[in-house]
ZAMARGU-4260 file (C-alpha; in steps of 0.2 Angstrom, whole numbers, plus 5000, padded with zeros to 4 digits):
<rodrens>
0) 4981/4842/5014 | 4974/4860/5012 | 4958/4863/5002 | 4960/4872/4985 | 4951/4888/4989
5) 4955/4906/4986 | 4948/4909/5004 | 4960/4897/5012 | 4975/4905/5003 | 4968/4922/5009
10) 4965/4916/5027 | 4982/4908/5029 | 4991/4924/5022 | 4981/4933/5037 | 4987/4920/5049
15) 5005/4922/5042 | 5005/4941/5046 | 4998/4937/5064 | 5013/4926/5066 | 5025/4940/5060
20) 5015/4952/5072 | 5017/4940/5086 | 5035/4938/5084 | 5037/4957/5087 | 5038/4963/5069
25) 5024/4973/5071 | 5018/4985/5085 | 5017/4980/5102 | 5004/4971/5113 | 4985/4976/5110
30) 4976/4989/5120 | 4958/4992/5122 | 4950/5002/5109 | 4943/5019/5113 | 4925/5021/5119
35) 4917/5031/5104 | 4907/5028/5089 | 4913/5014/5078 | 4928/5018/5067 | 4938/5006/5056
40) 4955/4999/5061 | 4971/4994/5052 | 4975/4976/5056 | 4993/4979/5059 | 4992/4993/5072
45) 4975/4996/5077 | 4975/5014/5070 | 4958/5021/5064 | 4957/5021/5046 | 4943/5032/5043
50) 4925/5035/5049 | 4918/5040/5032 | 4910/5026/5024 | 4912/5033/5006 | 4931/5032/5009
55) 4932/5014/5015 | 4919/5008/5002 | 4928/5017/4987 | 4945/5012/4992 | 4940/4993/4994
60) 4930/4994/4977 | 4944/5000/4968 | 4958/4991/4975 | 4951/4974/4983 | 4960/4980/4999
65) 4954/4972/5014 | 4955/4982/5031 | 4949/4972/5045 | 4951/4976/5064 | 4967/4969/5072
70) 4966/4953/5080 | 4974/4950/5098 | 4971/4932/5101 | 4969/4915/5094 | 4951/4916/5096
75) 4950/4931/5086 | 4961/4923/5073 | 4947/4911/5071 | 4933/4923/5071 | 4941/4934/5057
80) 4946/4920/5046 | 4931/4910/5048 | 4921/4925/5043 | 4932/4929/5028 | 4931/4910/5022
85) 4912/4909/5023 | 4908/4924/5012 | 4906/4925/4994 | 4918/4938/4991 | 4932/4946/5002
90) 4924/4958/5015 | 4929/4977/5014 | 4930/4982/5031 | 4924/4975/5047 | 4920/4986/5063
95) 4924/4981/5080 | 4905/4980/5085 | 4902/4969/5069 | 4916/4956/5074 | 4906/4952/5089
100) 4890/4949/5078 | 4899/4937/5067 | 4891/4921/5064 | 4905/4908/5065 | 4905/4891/5056
105) 4909/4878/5069 | 4919/4867/5057 | 4930/4881/5052 | 4933/4887/5070 | 4940/4869/5073
110) 4950/4870/5058 | 4958/4887/5063 | 4959/4883/5081 | 4970/4868/5076 | 4981/4879/5066
115) 4982/4891/5080 | 4989/4878/5091 | 5001/4872/5078 | 5007/4890/5076 | 5010/4890/5095
120) 5020/4874/5093 | 5031/4882/5080 | 5033/4898/5090 | 5037/4888/5106 | 5053/4882/5098
125) 5068/4891/5106 | 5083/4898/5098 | 5101/4902/5102 | 5106/4920/5099 | 5123/4921/5106
130) 5136/4909/5115 | 5152/4911/5124 | 5166/4898/5128 | 5179/4899/5142 | 5192/4889/5149
135) 5186/4879/5165 | 5191/4884/5182 | 5196/4866/5186 | 5210/4867/5172 | 5202/4853/5161
140) 5187/4855/5150 | 5178/4872/5145 | 5163/4881/5150 | 5150/4886/5137 | 5136/4898/5141
145) 5121/4901/5129 | 5109/4915/5127 | 5091/4908/5123 | 5077/4916/5115 | 5059/4910/5115
150) 5043/4919/5109 | 5030/4922/5121 | 5015/4921/5108 | 5001/4926/5120 | 5010/4942/5127
155) 5017/4946/5110 | 5036/4947/5118 | 5052/4937/5120 | 5059/4929/5134 | 5078/4928/5136
160) 5086/4914/5146 | 5104/4908/5150 | 5109/4891/5150 | 5127/4884/5153 | 5136/4868/5149
165) 5152/4859/5154 | 5161/4853/5139 | 5174/4839/5138 | 5184/4833/5123 | 5192/4815/5121
170) 5208/4811/5112 | 5198/4806/5097 | 5191/4823/5096 | 5173/4818/5101 | 5165/4832/5112
175) 5152/4829/5126 | 5142/4844/5132 | 5136/4842/5150 | 5121/4853/5151 | 5113/4861/5167
180) 5095/4856/5171 | 5086/4872/5168 | 5089/4888/5160 | 5088/4905/5170 | 5077/4918/5163
185) 5085/4935/5162 | 5070/4947/5166 | 5073/4965/5163 | 5089/4962/5155 | 5094/4973/5140
190) 5111/4964/5136 | 5125/4954/5145 | 5144/4953/5140 | 5156/4942/5148 | 5174/4948/5152
195) 5188/4942/5141 | 5193/4929/5154 | 5175/4923/5158 | 5178/4927/5176 | 5165/4942/5176
200) 5148/4945/5168 | 5142/4962/5165 | 5122/4963/5165 | 5114/4980/5158 | 5098/4984/5163
205) 5090/5000/5154 | 5075/5006/5163 | 5060/5016/5157 | 5054/5034/5160 | 5067/5042/5171
210) 5074/5028/5181 | 5092/5026/5181 | 5102/5013/5170 | 5109/4998/5181 | 5125/4990/5178
215) 5128/4974/5187 | 5145/4965/5188 | 5143/4946/5193 | 5156/4934/5198 | 5156/4915/5198
220) 5144/4915/5213 | 5138/4932/5217 | 5134/4950/5212 | 5150/4959/5216 | 5145/4976/5210
225) 5130/4987/5206 | 5131/5004/5198 | 5115/5015/5196 | 5118/5028/5183 | 5105/5042/5183
230) 5099/5050/5168 | 5108/5067/5172 | 5124/5057/5168 | 5118/5048/5152 | 5102/5039/5145
235) 5100/5021/5140 | 5114/5011/5134 | 5113/5006/5115 | 5111/4988/5113 | 5106/4988/5093
240) 5117/4981/5079 | 5124/4998/5073 | 5128/5009/5088 | 5130/4994/5102 | 5148/4994/5108
245) 5153/4988/5126 | 5170/4983/5129 | 5180/4976/5144 | 5198/4983/5145 | 5212/4968/5146
250) 5214/4971/5165 | 5195/4969/5167 | 5194/4985/5179 | 5185/4996/5166 | 5171/4995/5153
255) 5168/5007/5139 | 5151/5008/5131 | 5140/5019/5120 | 5125/5028/5129 | 5113/5042/5125
260) 5120/5058/5130 | 5111/5066/5145 | 5097/5078/5143 | 5102/5096/5142 | 5095/5108/5154
265) 5079/5115/5149 | 5073/5132/5155 | 5058/5132/5166 | 5043/5145/5166 | 5029/5150/5177
270) 5014/5163/5173 | 5027/5177/5175 | 5039/5170/5163 | 5057/5162/5164 | 5063/5157/5181
275) 5081/5156/5184 | 5080/5144/5199 | 5066/5132/5202 | 5061/5117/5208 | 5051/5109/5193
280) 5046/5092/5202 | 5037/5101/5217 | 5030/5117/5210 | 5014/5112/5201 | 5013/5130/5193
285) 5029/5128/5183 | 5031/5121/5167 | 5047/5116/5157 | 5052/5119/5140 | 5055/5106/5127
290) 5073/5113/5123 | 5081/5112/5105 | 5073/5101/5092 | 5086/5086/5089 | 5087/5076/5074
295) 5087/5057/5075 | 5093/5042/5065 | 5077/5037/5058 | 5068/5020/5061 | 5070/5013/5078
300) 5080/5028/5084 | 5065/5041/5086 | 5068/5049/5102 | 5085/5043/5105 | 5098/5056/5109
305) 5116/5056/5102 | 5126/5041/5104 | 5141/5046/5116 | 5155/5037/5123 | 5157/5033/5142
310) 5169/5023/5152 | 5165/5017/5170 | 5178/5011/5182 | 5171/4997/5191 | 5181/4998/5208
315) 5175/5016/5211 | 5159/5015/5201 | 5165/5032/5193 | 5157/5036/5176 | 5165/5047/5164
320) 5160/5054/5148 | 5175/5054/5135 | 5178/5072/5132 | 5185/5080/5116 | 5175/5071/5103
325) 5164/5084/5092 | 5146/5084/5094 | 5143/5081/5074 | 5149/5063/5077 | 5137/5048/5083
330) 5147/5035/5090 | 5146/5016/5091 | 5156/4999/5091 | 5169/5005/5104 | 5184/4993/5108
335) 5199/4995/5119 | 5217/4996/5110 | 5230/4985/5118 | 5240/4992/5131 | 5258/4995/5125
340) 5274/4990/5135 | 5280/5008/5135 | 5278/5017/5152 | 5272/5034/5144 | 5260/5026/5131
345) 5242/5032/5130 | 5228/5019/5132 | 5217/5022/5117 | 5198/5019/5114 | 5194/5015/5095
350) 5176/5017/5089 | 5166/5021/5074 | 5159/5038/5071 | 5145/5043/5059 | 5145/5062/5054
355) 5128/5071/5054 | 5136/5087/5047 | 5145/5083/5031 | 5146/5096/5018 | 5148/5083/5005
360) 5132/5074/5009 | 5116/5082/5003 | 5106/5087/5013 | 5117/5089/5028 | 5106/5080/5041
365) 5103/5063/5048 | 5096/5051/5036 | 5088/5034/5041 | 5103/5022/5046 | 5094/5006/5050
370) 5099/4993/5036 | 5108/5007/5028 | 5127/5005/5026 | 5129/5019/5014 | 5130/5031/5028
375) 5149/5038/5029 | 5158/5032/5044 | 5176/5031/5050 | 5187/5024/5063 | 5193/5035/5077
380) 5205/5034/5092 | 5205/5044/5108 | 5214/5042/5125 | 5204/5034/5140 | 5197/5047/5152
385) 5205/5036/5167 | 5224/5041/5162 | 5236/5055/5160 | 5234/5063/5144 | 5250/5063/5134
390) 5255/5079/5125 | 5255/5077/5106 | 5242/5076/5093 | 5238/5069/5076 | 5239/5080/5061
395) 5222/5074/5055 | 5211/5079/5069 | 5192/5082/5069 | 5185/5099/5075 | 5196/5113/5081
400) 5194/5109/5100 | 5197/5090/5098 | 5215/5088/5095 | 5215/5071/5104 | 5204/5063/5092
405) 5212/5053/5078 | 5203/5049/5062 | 5211/5033/5057 | 5202/5031/5040 | 5199/5048/5033
410) 5200/5042/5015 | 5191/5026/5015 | 5173/5033/5017 | 5166/5018/5028 | 5174/5008/5042
415) 5166/4998/5056 | 5167/4982/5067 | 5185/4986/5073 | 5194/4971/5080 | 5211/4970/5086
420) 5223/4954/5084 | 5228/4945/5100 | 5245/4952/5099 | 5239/4969/5097 | 5249/4973/5081
425) 5234/4974/5070 | 5218/4983/5068 | 5206/4974/5056 | 5189/4981/5051 | 5176/4980/5038
430) 5171/4993/5025 | 5155/4997/5015 | 5165/5009/5003 | 5156/5002/4989 | 5139/5007/4997
435) 5145/5024/5001 | 5151/5027/4983 | 5137/5020/4973 | 5122/5024/4986 | 5116/5006/4988
440) 5110/5004/5005 | 5120/4988/5006 | 5132/4980/4996 | 5148/4970/4995 | 5159/4972/5010
445) 5179/4973/5010 | 5191/4969/5024 | 5206/4980/5029 | 5220/4981/5041 | 5230/4994/5050
450) 5246/4991/5058 | 5244/4996/5075 | 5260/5005/5082 | 5262/5022/5091 | 5272/5028/5076
455) 5260/5021/5064 | 5245/5030/5071 | 5255/5046/5073 | 5259/5048/5055 | 5247/5055/5041
460) 5240/5048/5031 | 5239/5030/5040 | 5243/5016/5029 | 5228/5004/5026 | 5231/4987/5019
465) 5217/4977/5009 | 5214/4960/5014 | 5198/4955/5005 | 5193/4967/4991 | 5176/4969/4984
470) 5172/4955/4972 | 5164/4961/4956 | 5160/4943/4948 | 5162/4926/4952 | 5160/4909/4943
475) 5149/4896/4951 | 5156/4888/4967 | 5170/4901/4970 | 5170/4915/4983 | 5156/4928/4978
480) 5163/4941/4989 | 5161/4947/5008 | 5144/4950/5016 | 5147/4949/5034 | 5133/4953/5046
485) 5144/4955/5061 | 5161/4950/5068 | 5161/4942/5085 | 5172/4951/5099 | 5184/4936/5099
490) 5186/4930/5080 | 5204/4924/5082 | 5212/4908/5081 | 5228/4903/5091 | 5239/4908/5078
495) 5235/4927/5080 | 5232/4931/5061 | 5218/4920/5056 | 5200/4926/5060 | 5183/4917/5059
500) 5168/4926/5053 | 5151/4922/5043 | 5146/4928/5026 | 5133/4926/5013 | 5138/4914/4999
505) 5122/4915/4987 | 5107/4908/4996 | 5117/4901/5010 | 5127/4908/5024 | 5144/4900/5027
510) 5159/4901/5040 | 5175/4907/5033 | 5193/4908/5040 | 5203/4923/5034 | 5222/4926/5037
515) 5224/4944/5039 | 5242/4944/5034 | 5242/4932/5019 | 5224/4937/5013 | 5219/4919/5011
520) 5200/4915/5012 | 5195/4898/5016 | 5177/4891/5018 | 5177/4882/5034 | 5159/4874/5033
525) 5157/4859/5021 | 5157/4864/5004 | 5142/4852/4998 | 5131/4859/5012 | 5115/4868/5007
530) 5111/4873/5024 | 5115/4890/5032 | 5128/4890/5046 | 5131/4903/5060 | 5146/4905/5069
535) 5144/4907/5088 | 5160/4906/5098 | 5178/4898/5098 | 5185/4886/5110 | 5203/4888/5106
540) 5204/4884/5088 | 5188/4873/5088 | 5172/4881/5082 | 5155/4881/5090 | 5142/4884/5076
545) 5123/4881/5072 | 5116/4875/5056 | 5099/4875/5049 | 5088/4874/5033 | 5070/4879/5030
550) 5065/4862/5034 | 5077/4858/5048 | 5078/4865/5066 | 5094/4874/5071 | 5107/4861/5076
555) 5122/4864/5086 | 5138/4860/5078 | 5156/4858/5085 | 5170/4859/5073 | 5187/4851/5079
560) 5202/4859/5072 | 5212/4846/5062 | 5230/4852/5059 | 5237/4850/5043 | 5251/4838/5048
565) 5236/4826/5053 | 5230/4827/5035 | 5245/4829/5024 | 5236/4832/5008 | 5224/4846/5015
570) 5226/4862/5023 | 5219/4866/5040 | 5201/4860/5042 | 5188/4856/5054 | 5179/4840/5058
575) 5160/4843/5062 | 5149/4834/5073 | 5132/4836/5081 | 5130/4842/5098 | 5115/4834/5107
580) 5106/4848/5116 | 5090/4853/5124 | 5089/4869/5115 | 5078/4866/5100 | 5066/4853/5106
585) 5049/4853/5097 | 5034/4843/5099 | 5031/4826/5090 | 5018/4834/5078 | 5031/4848/5072
590) 5044/4835/5070 | 5034/4824/5059 | 5028/4839/5048 | 5046/4846/5045 | 5052/4828/5042
595) 5039/4827/5028 | 5047/4842/5019 | 5062/4845/5008 | 5070/4860/4999 | 5082/4864/4986
600) 5092/4879/4978 | 5087/4882/4960 | 5097/4891/4947 | 5086/4903/4937 | 5094/4907/4920
605) 5093/4925/4912 | 5081/4926/4897 | 5085/4939/4884 | 5091/4953/4895 | 5102/4963/4883
610) 5101/4978/4894 | 5113/4971/4906 | 5131/4972/4899 | 5141/4965/4914 | 5145/4948/4916
615) 5138/4946/4934 | 5122/4954/4928 | 5119/4940/4916 | 5124/4927/4929 | 5109/4915/4934
620) 5101/4919/4951 | 5093/4908/4963 | 5077/4903/4972 | 5074/4892/4987 | 5060/4879/4983
625) 5052/4870/4998 | 5039/4857/4996 | 5034/4841/5003 | 5046/4826/5002 | 5034/4816/4989
630) 5026/4830/4981 | 5039/4834/4967 | 5039/4816/4961 | 5020/4815/4960 | 5018/4833/4953
635) 5031/4830/4940 | 5023/4813/4935 | 5007/4822/4931 | 5014/4837/4922 | 5005/4830/4905
640) 4989/4828/4913 | 4989/4846/4920 | 4994/4852/4938 | 4979/4845/4948 | 4992/4837/4960
645) 5002/4852/4964 | 5001/4860/4981 | 4996/4878/4982 | 5012/4889/4980 | 5016/4905/4990
650) 5030/4916/4982 | 5040/4925/4995 | 5050/4940/4991 | 5063/4949/5003 | 5065/4967/5005
655) 5079/4979/5003 | 5081/4976/4989 | 5099/4973/4992 | 5095/4960/5005 | 5095/4941/5004
660) 5083/4926/5009 | 5094/4912/5016 | 5092/4893/5017 | 5090/4895/5037 | 5076/4891/5047
665) 5062/4902/5048 | 5047/4898/5060 | 5034/4908/5048 | 5040/4899/5033 | 5040/4882/5041
670) 5023/4884/5047 | 5016/4889/5031 | 5025/4874/5023 | 5019/4862/5036 | 5001/4867/5032
675) 5003/4861/5014 | 5010/4875/5004 | 5024/4875/4993 | 5036/4890/4995 | 5046/4898/4981
680) 5058/4911/4989 | 5066/4921/4976 | 5083/4930/4978 | 5081/4941/4962 | 5096/4950/4954
685) 5101/4964/4967 | 5101/4952/4981 | 5117/4951/4992 | 5128/4936/4991 | 5130/4934/4971
690) 5144/4947/4967 | 5144/4967/4966 | 5139/4967/4948 | 5124/4956/4950 | 5119/4968/4964
695) 5122/4984/4955 | 5112/4978/4939 | 5095/4982/4949 | 5096/5001/4953 | 5087/5010/4940
700) 5077/4995/4935 | 5067/4992/4950 | 5049/4987/4945 | 5055/4980/4928 | 5070/4968/4931
705) 5065/4962/4948 | 5048/4959/4942 | 5054/4949/4927 | 5066/4939/4938 | 5051/4934/4949
710) 5040/4929/4933 | 5054/4919/4926 | 5057/4909/4942 | 5038/4906/4942 | 5038/4900/4924
715) 5053/4889/4928 | 5045/4879/4942 | 5028/4878/4932 | 5038/4871/4918 | 5046/4858/4929
720) 5028/4853/4935 | 5031/4859/4952 | 5017/4873/4953 | 4999/4876/4947 | 4998/4892/4938
725) 4981/4894/4945 | 4985/4891/4963 | 4999/4905/4966 | 4999/4918/4980 | 5013/4931/4984
730) 5019/4940/4998 | 5033/4952/5003 | 5038/4966/5014 | 5046/4983/5012 | 5053/4982/4994
735) 5046/4965/4993 | 5029/4973/4996 | 5034/4985/4982 | 5038/4971/4971 | 5022/4961/4975
740) 5012/4976/4971 | 5021/4979/4954 | 5018/4959/4951 | 4999/4960/4954 | 4997/4976/4943
745) 5009/4970/4929 | 5003/4952/4930 | 4985/4953/4936 | 4980/4936/4930 | 4994/4926/4938
750) 4991/4927/4957 | 4975/4923/4967 | 4979/4933/4982 | 4993/4945/4988 | 4999/4950/5005
755) 5009/4966/5007 | 5018/4971/5023 | 5024/4990/5025 | 5025/4991/5005 | 5031/5006/4995
760) 5017/5010/4984 | 5020/5027/4978 | 5039/5033/4977 | 5033/5052/4973 | 5025/5052/4991
765) 5038/5042/4999 | 5053/5053/4993 | 5044/5067/5004 | 5040/5058/5019 | 5053/5044/5022
770) 5068/5045/5032 | 5077/5038/5017 | 5074/5049/5002 | 5090/5045/4994 | 5085/5027/4993
775) 5071/5033/4981 | 5083/5042/4970 | 5096/5028/4969 | 5084/5014/4966 | 5075/5024/4953
780) 5088/5032/4943 | 5102/5020/4947 | 5120/5026/4953 | 5118/5043/4945 | 5104/5047/4957
785) 5115/5051/4971 | 5122/5066/4961 | 5105/5075/4959 | 5097/5068/4975 | 5087/5083/4983
790) 5073/5085/4996 | 5065/5096/4983 | 5061/5086/4969 | 5056/5093/4953 | 5040/5090/4945
795) 5049/5080/4931 | 5057/5069/4945 | 5040/5067/4954 | 5033/5062/4938 | 5047/5049/4935
800) 5044/5042/4952 | 5026/5039/4949 | 5029/5030/4932 | 5041/5019/4943 | 5028/5015/4957
805) 5016/5001/4958 | 5002/5013/4960 | 5003/5018/4941 | 4997/4999/4939 | 4983/5001/4951
810) 4969/5001/4938 | 4974/4984/4932 | 4974/4975/4949 | 4962/4960/4951 | 4970/4951/4965
815) 4962/4950/4982 | 4975/4960/4994 | 4980/4961/5011 | 4989/4976/5017 | 4999/4978/5033
820) 5007/4993/5041 | 5016/4996/5057 | 5011/5010/5067 | 5025/5022/5062 | 5022/5019/5043
825) 5004/5020/5045 | 5005/5038/5048 | 5008/5041/5029 | 4994/5030/5024 | 4982/5045/5022
830) 4990/5053/5008 | 4993/5036/4999 | 4974/5033/5001 | 4969/5049/4993 | 4982/5047/4979
835) 4974/5030/4975 | 4956/5036/4974 | 4961/5050/4963 | 4968/5037/4951
</rodrens>
């Protein structure tokens, strides 16, 4: 059991953020500090804070913010934390030179060395990121292939390995996985995509600098083709969640994919001026211009050129750009349309296109797209470059010189994740139209269908069928709406009309089956399960999945399909069984610690909130409570005698705000719980998974409604005897950091310590520096904010942003703080620091 100490709280929060950084959520591996007079550095990115002592001291004095040099090893963790724990007050700022002179308490070193080793044991646990299943070559059984990720804590990197298994199924539906002895590490691999039949495997290797991108085609036993693609053809292939699109055609002789467009030719100069012809690489007296400035899509896409569609012919190695697509479109998520039996039909490629030039969008430029589903996008179709183009064009074309491009969803506003049914008669896709219409960066999805025939896509407008509409409000236990993070490339059951996908359902993630013809939605996973489930692959009609909880390591599950005639009183269902596997092994110590924990999903009622008029906004929200197995009984038995038996509590807040914390396994949260902390993970109103009315109740009320929801959840567990009000910490990132900062300002006596990662502290500054200025307007003013959004806000708007910001409560803060910024966000620290000091 951990000691009741403010410094212990503080120290473990630091260790928590070190875990985040080690998992790759902060900047990259550490580098040597520059050789110059001592400066003071931000822990998260090693960026110099200031060499002016008055600024450091005044900032620390007024805000209790602790800026300490960034640690790069477990030994440094012990040094920093030991020093913080031994002082009578939290240190202000520590220089690199002072760290080496720190006197270390041997007892604390042993304590934190033990915790560092435990942290490493938690992070050594591997996870399954992807899986595929195919029919076996022998004609019996199946082959399974797993992509496994494992954190390399010391190198601040992640290893990816490939592990295979042979699967047999008995007549009683029992399944046995026969695992290969060892996984194979995939060094230098950006992504891998098996062909539809499983007979070939594409491996993509994006190279740094000017090295060519490499495509490798593997068969069962050897490398059959290697294609080197120079930067003059295209840049790196996109492998992210938005623009990634790698698709084999049905004949498995061509692959379509999305890559950066090639660098345009840039003029070269010497001391006499422009040179028409030159050899830049060999002439040291020649320099090359930078060319035209190009916009990017914000966070993680800085320096990335426009996502463009390419097709490679595997036999010849010929790579062609798909011509006729306007430059105003950024492309992604390409799939091959099924080939028609007609001799003169065109082979189509269907892809998602995001417009960067839209007269209806203010301003007409690229805004940040990561986590932002409110960016308008449509589905488009165009013929493959490896065919004879058939004459005839669609009425609704894009651009004056792109008559072959068909906009399939011109009236919908949002369409992504296109998937063709096995018979090729239906094109199914998700839409975030609600996000586009309201301005929320993420909201409830809807599912739609287009009947795919040559005549259908030739008419205008194309008929779009609704499969799953947006759910505004749902009663407890009923379908809350579709919140789908992704759709697998092959989500179809053998009937050809039922697809399997994942969706958020309150604080859990479930697996659903959706019939795209009857529009029937059925929960596949056990209804009484509080675990979160992930859908990995299909084996015929059987489902390979993974299930986990905050206190249970991910466990592979195999769902055997049971026909309705085998269970006459039920619809089609799946019998679930555990799959013994070597993927999620952990040490005996971690196993014992996790087995001593338990969790529950709590309903938090709304108290006296007359401002919300919709049914969904008055519905109880949820919080996930994690504790030791016997602590709840002991704590509740001592409610009357005070809260002395309660473990310290850490309140954890997700970002977004339109995101959700799930009951899935999290290494960092499990690590904190294993150290003896109770966790309260709150899905305040505005979170995904609870219906659109509940989500839309938050915009315009940030800093008030979400703050009240957190405080109400805390009051609830204190009332239940599960927390000591004098031993509570709070942490959050992004909007969770915004909310954390508001809490310690509005309720300064309720928290002993707070940790903020990439927090939004001043909206009036963020609106002028962020890649998502529209977020500031929408969340501050509500839905109406999108109508007067501008990049030149008025003085009135700036003042209102300030009143909605945590910084307006800065003078009330008493809580010890730990701030952490990533490198890119830290660039905006300076103006925020000065505004803090002015207050």
